[in-house]
Every structure is written in C-alpha cells, then in structure tokens.
N, C-alpha and C positions, 0 to 999 in steps of 0.2 A: 867251642867244640862240644862241650858236654850236653847242652840242650839240643844241638844238632843230632847227637847220637840217639838221644831219647826219641826225638821226632822220627828220625829214620827207622829206628826199631819199631815204633808203634805203627808207622805207615805200612810196614811189612807185616805186621801182626805178630811179631815175636815177643815173647817174654824175656825178662832178664835172665831167667833160668836157661832158656834155650840158647841165647847167645852165649852165655857163660859156658854151657856145655860144648858148644862148637869151638870155643877158644880154649877149652881145656882148663878153665879156671872156676872158682866157686862163684855163686850168685852174689855173694858179698863183695868179692873182688871186682866183679863187673859193675856192681852198684857204685863202688868207690870210683870206677872210671867215669861213670855218667855224672857223678856228683863232683868231679874235679879233684878228688883226693889222690888219685893215681894217674900219672901220665903214661901214655902208651909209647912203646918203642915202634920203630918202623915196621918190623915184621908183624906186630899185632894189628897195627893200623891196616896193613895190606890184607891180612886174614879177615878183619872185621868188614873191610870194603867188599871182599868176596862174598861174605855171608849176607850182607846187606844189598849186594848187587849194585854197588855204586863205584865210582871212580875214587881211588884213595884221596885224591885232592879235595873231594867233597867233605871228607872227614877232617883232613889236616892239610890245609893249603900250603904249609911250609914244609911238607915231607921232603926229605933229601932227594929221594928217588922218584919224585912226582913228575908225571908227564901229562899234563891236562889233555893232550890230544889222544892219548892211548885209550882204546875202548876196553873196559873191564867188564862190560855187561855181556 
C-alpha cells in the first residue's frame, strides 16, 4: 500500500505537504504513512482516496466498507 500511495500522489503532482494539509496532519505524519510506519483507519483511507481521486479500494483493497463498483471519481 505504501508505495502505491507515493505513486498515486506523484501522479497527481501533489507534495507530501499538500496531502498532509488536506488530511489535517503534519507532513511527518503523512511521511510515516507512506513509509509504512503508521496504518490508516477507514475514514482516512476514504479521505485520501477523495484527495487522490481514486476508489478507496485502490489504496486499500481490504477496506471494510469497500465497494469496488462504486464510482468515487
């Protein structure tokens, strides 16, 4: 998941700082997420998916409330 987040972020042209700001966390906290030091809860996965404009299942395929057919874009 962690490398996937980094690639999705870079594809959109976002910095770690901008994603962190949108999530309401520090850049260091977001860096810890990308580096696998911090796990995301469902609500953060959903918010991150909104920011990156992808289905939450792209970020975490085992998300409890994941519906692969739902269009989040």
